[in-house]
C-alpha positions in Angstrom: -13.6 10.1 37.0 -11.4 13.2 37.1 -12.1 16.3 35.0 -10.3 19.4 33.9 -11.3 21.2 37.1 -9.5 18.5 39.2 -6.4 18.8 37.0 -6.4 22.6 37.4 -6.9 22.3 41.2 -4.0 19.9 41.6 -1.7 22.0 39.3 -2.6 25.2 41.1 -3.9 27.0 37.9 -7.2 28.1 36.4 -9.3 25.7 34.3 -8.6 27.8 31.2 -4.8 27.6 31.8 -5.0 23.8 32.3 -7.1 23.5 29.1 -4.6 25.5 27.1 -1.7 23.5 28.5 -3.2 20.2 27.6 -4.7 21.1 24.2 -2.0 23.4 22.9 -4.7 26.1 22.2 -2.7 29.1 23.5 0.5 30.2 25.2 1.4 28.6 28.5 4.9 28.7 30.0 7.0 25.5 29.8 7.0 25.1 33.6 3.2 25.5 33.9 2.6 23.1 30.9 4.8 20.5 32.6 3.0 20.9 36.0 -0.4 20.5 34.3 0.8 17.5 32.4 2.1 15.9 35.6 -1.2 16.6 37.3 -3.2 15.1 34.4 -1.0 12.0 34.4 -1.4 11.5 38.1 -5.2 11.7 37.8 -5.4 9.6 34.7 -7.0 12.5 32.8 -6.9 12.6 29.0 -8.4 15.6 27.2 -11.2 14.7 24.8 -10.5 14.9 21.1 -13.4 17.3 20.7 -11.7 19.7 23.2 -8.4 19.5 21.4 -10.0 20.0 18.0 -11.9 23.1 19.3 -8.8 24.6 20.7 -6.3 23.9 17.9 -8.5 23.5 14.8 -7.1 20.0 14.3 -8.7 16.7 14.8 -5.5 14.7 15.2 -7.1 12.1 12.9 -5.8 10.8 9.6 -8.1 9.2 7.0 -6.7 6.1 5.3 -8.4 5.0 2.1 -7.7 1.5 0.8 -9.6 -0.6 -1.9 -9.4 -3.8 0.2 -8.1 -5.0 3.5 -8.2 -8.8 2.9 -5.0 -8.7 0.8 -1.5 -8.8 2.4 -0.3 -5.7 0.7 -3.0 -3.4 1.9 -3.1 -4.9 5.4 0.7 -4.2 5.7 0.2 -0.6 4.7 -2.5 -0.2 7.3 -0.2 -1.6 10.0 2.6 0.8 9.0 0.3 3.8 9.1 -1.2 2.9 12.5 2.2 2.1 14.1 3.4 5.5 13.1 0.4 7.6 14.1 -0.5 6.0 17.5 2.7 7.0 19.4 2.3 10.5 18.1 -1.2 10.9 19.5 -3.0 10.6 16.2 -6.0 8.5 15.4 -6.5 6.8 12.1 -9.9 6.3 10.4 -9.9 3.4 7.9 -12.2 3.6 4.9 -12.5 0.6 2.6 -13.6 1.8 -0.8 -13.7 -0.9 -3.5 -13.9 0.6 -7.0 -17.5 0.7 -8.3 -19.0 -0.1 -4.9 -21.8 1.8 -3.2 -19.6 2.2 -0.2 -17.0 4.1 -2.3 -19.7 6.6 -3.5 -20.9 7.1 0.1 -17.3 7.7 1.3 -16.7 10.6 -1.1 -20.2 12.1 -1.0 -20.7 11.9 2.8 -17.9 10.8 5.1 -15.0 12.6 3.5 -17.1 15.6 2.9 -17.5 16.0 6.7 -13.7 16.7 6.9 -13.3 15.1 10.3 -9.6 14.6 9.7 -6.4 16.5 9.2 -5.2 14.7 6.1 -5.7 11.7 3.8 -3.5 8.8 2.7 -5.0 7.2 -0.4 -3.8 3.8 -1.5 -3.9 2.4 -5.1 -6.1 5.2 -6.5 -6.2 5.2 -10.3 -4.7 8.4 -11.9 -7.8 9.0 -14.1 -10.2 8.3 -11.2 -12.8 10.9 -10.8 -12.4 10.5 -7.1 -9.0 12.3 -7.4 -10.8 15.6 -8.2 -13.1 15.1 -5.3 -10.2 14.5 -3.0 -8.6 17.7 -4.1 -11.8 19.6 -3.5 -11.9 18.6 0.1 -9.0 21.0 0.8 -7.0 18.7 3.1 -3.4 17.5 2.5 -3.3 14.2 0.6 -0.5 11.7 0.1 -0.8 8.7 -2.3 0.7 5.2 -2.1 0.9 3.4 -5.4 0.1 5.1 -8.7 1.5 8.6 -9.5 -1.3 11.1 -9.1 -1.2 14.6 -10.6 -0.6 17.2 -8.0 -0.3 14.7 -5.1 2.9 13.6 -3.4 3.2 9.9 -4.2 5.2 7.0 -2.9 5.3 4.2 -5.4 7.2 1.7 -7.6 8.6 1.8 -11.1 6.5 -1.2 -12.1 7.8 -1.3 -15.6 11.4 -1.5 -14.4 10.9 -4.1 -11.8 9.0 -6.4 -14.1 11.6 -6.0 -16.8 14.2 -7.2 -14.1 12.4 -10.4 -13.2 11.6 -11.2 -16.8 15.3 -10.7 -17.7 16.1 -13.0 -14.8 14.2 -15.8 -16.5 15.7 -15.0 -19.9 19.2 -15.0 -18.4 18.5 -18.6 -17.1 17.8 -19.6 -20.7 14.0 -19.3 -20.8 12.4 -18.2 -24.0 8.8 -19.4 -23.6 7.6 -17.1 -20.8 4.0 -16.1 -20.0 2.7 -13.1 -18.0 0.0 -14.2 -15.6 -2.3 -11.7 -13.9 -3.3 -9.3 -16.6 -6.5 -7.5 -15.8 -9.6 -9.4 -16.9 -11.8 -7.5 -19.4 -14.7 -7.5 -17.0 -12.6 -5.7 -14.4 -11.8 -2.0 -14.1 -8.3 -1.0 -15.5 -5.4 -1.2 -13.0 -2.5 1.0 -13.9 0.1 -0.9 -11.8 -0.8 -4.2 -13.4 -0.8 -2.6 -16.9 2.7 -1.2 -16.2 4.0 -4.6 -15.0 2.7 -6.2 -18.2 4.5 -3.5 -20.2 7.8 -4.3 -18.4 7.4 -8.0 -19.3 6.7 -7.1 -22.9 9.6 -4.7 -23.1 12.0 -7.4 -21.8 10.7 -10.0 -24.3 10.9 -7.5 -27.2 14.4 -6.5 -26.2 15.6 -10.1 -26.5 13.9 -10.9 -29.7 11.1 -12.9 -28.1 8.1 -10.9 -29.3 6.4 -13.9 -30.9 6.5 -15.7 -27.5 4.6 -12.9 -25.7 1.4 -14.1 -24.1 -0.7 -12.8 -21.2 -3.1 -14.9 -19.0 -5.9 -12.9 -17.3 -6.5 -13.4 -13.6 -7.5 -11.3 -10.6 -4.6 -10.8 -8.2 -5.7 -13.6 -5.8 -4.3 -17.0 -5.1 -7.5 -18.8 -5.9 -8.1 -17.1 -9.3 -4.5 -17.6 -10.3 -4.8 -21.2 -9.4 -7.8 -21.6 -11.7 -6.1 -19.8 -14.5 -2.9 -21.8 -14.2 -4.8 -25.1 -14.1 -6.2 -24.2 -17.5 -3.1 -22.9 -19.3 -0.7 -25.5 -17.8 -2.9 -28.4 -18.8 -1.5 -28.8 -22.4 2.1 -29.9 -22.2 2.7 -29.0 -25.8 1.9 -25.3 -25.3 3.0 -25.0 -21.7 5.5 -22.2 -21.0 8.8 -23.0 -19.2 8.6 -19.7 -17.2 5.9 -17.5 -15.6 6.1 -13.9 -14.7 3.3 -13.2 -12.2 1.8 -9.8 -11.6 2.2 -10.3 -7.9 3.3 -12.9 -5.4 -0.3 -14.1 -4.7 -0.7 -14.9 -8.4 2.7 -16.6 -8.4 1.7 -18.8 -5.4 -1.5 -19.7 -7.1 0.5 -20.9 -10.2 2.9 -22.9 -8.0 0.1 -24.7 -6.2 -1.6 -25.5 -9.5 1.6 -26.8 -11.0 2.3 -29.0 -8.0 -1.2 -30.5 -8.0 -0.8 -31.3 -11.7 2.6 -33.0 -11.1 4.6 -30.2 -12.8 7.9 -29.8 -11.0 8.9 -26.2 -10.0 11.5 -25.2 -11.0 12.6 -28.2 -13.1 9.7 -28.0 -15.5 8.3 -24.5 -14.7 10.1 -21.5 -13.2 7.9 -18.9 -11.5 8.7 -15.3 -10.4 6.6 -12.8 -8.6 6.5 -9.2 -7.2 5.9 -8.0 -3.7 7.8 -10.0 -1.0 4.6 -11.6 0.4 4.8 -13.2 3.8 4.3 -16.6 2.1 7.1 -16.0 -0.5 9.8 -17.7 1.5 7.6 -20.7 2.4 7.0 -21.3 -1.4 10.7 -20.6 -2.1 9.5 -17.9 -4.5 11.9 -15.7 -6.5 10.5 -12.2 -6.2 11.0 -8.5 -6.3 10.5 -7.5 -2.7 8.8 -4.3 -1.8 8.0 -3.2 1.8 4.4 -2.0 2.2 4.6 -1.6 5.9 7.6 0.7 5.5 5.7 2.5 2.7 2.9 3.1 5.2 5.4 4.6 7.7 7.0 6.8 5.0 3.7 8.0 3.6 2.5 8.9 7.1 5.6 10.9 7.8 5.2 12.7 4.4 1.6 13.6 5.3 2.4 14.8 8.8 5.2 17.1 7.5 2.5 18.7 5.3 0.0 19.0 8.1 2.4 20.4 10.7 4.5 22.4 8.3 7.8 20.8 9.2 10.6 20.1 6.7 10.4 20.5 3.0 7.3 19.7 0.9 7.4 16.1 0.0 8.6 15.3 -3.6 5.8 14.7 -6.0 7.1 11.3 -6.7 9.2 9.2 -4.3 10.5 5.8 -5.4 9.9 3.0 -2.8 12.7 0.6 -2.0 12.7 -2.8 -3.8 15.2 -5.7 -4.1 15.4 -8.9 -6.1 15.4 -12.1 -4.0 16.4 -15.2 -5.9 15.1 -18.5 -4.4 14.4 -22.0 -5.6 11.3 -21.3 -7.8 13.6 -20.5 -10.8 16.2 -22.6 -12.6 17.4 -23.1 -16.2 14.8 -24.9 -18.4 15.4 -28.6 -19.1 16.3 -27.9 -22.7 19.0 -25.3 -21.7 
């Protein structure tokens, strides 16, 4: 295996010059830098991350914190971050920190405290989370995806506005009996994005004189829990809504599966809308507000790198992520319309 001495010998420079050329740790002329790079490439030599860190003061590693990886949204963000960093020569260290878990406490007290990274991308951190203060105290650049965080550049959605849009879509079709499915169960920690989506639904119902029809069905944001919740509230035909606004696409899919198994026709007897643009949305012909989490991962990474490398303007404190309404076959006018 070739070492830095072999690279220096082939390029006709000293070991210290070869090291500076490859790590960026000091001045080297462009011609010499290219000659050393060519020698390293021909020998298959790659400088160690420790050597680069020692020379530059940077680790070329980004810490990515997510609450889960077994949900489509978070997995798509991870993919976007990784696809952006790898071609630029950065590593990504993934930390899964579920709220209230022992792993989350260890993350902040031990792993992040070691500061073996140049910056942090935090996904779905709650604004009043005590971890926010601990992140700030680490002294590294931070970018958030999801909820707006005080003093942290954030890429996120206007959850109130998008839920108002999909609720109004059902109202425009003639639905007046519409339920919101996916409100946070009392036993779970508060979730600001879900709370905001519930507010958007309520605002739309109030705006159209439907306040007496407002109802929320608790469920975690999973297909299986939404299926169980729907199997319960759809069972009574007399009180069954004609429309459902789901807190996310996974909840909407759970509701559709339950309805189908109960012999309830979607959309003839029950219209369902979601939020996210999940990979399964088209397969279930789901009307939804699409967001693009992989693109959010790419954009957040670019924002963070601009802070680390001091290029471009400081990112805006709040950047609105792109969304669009996609109407499919899960919605139609109610039978009585």
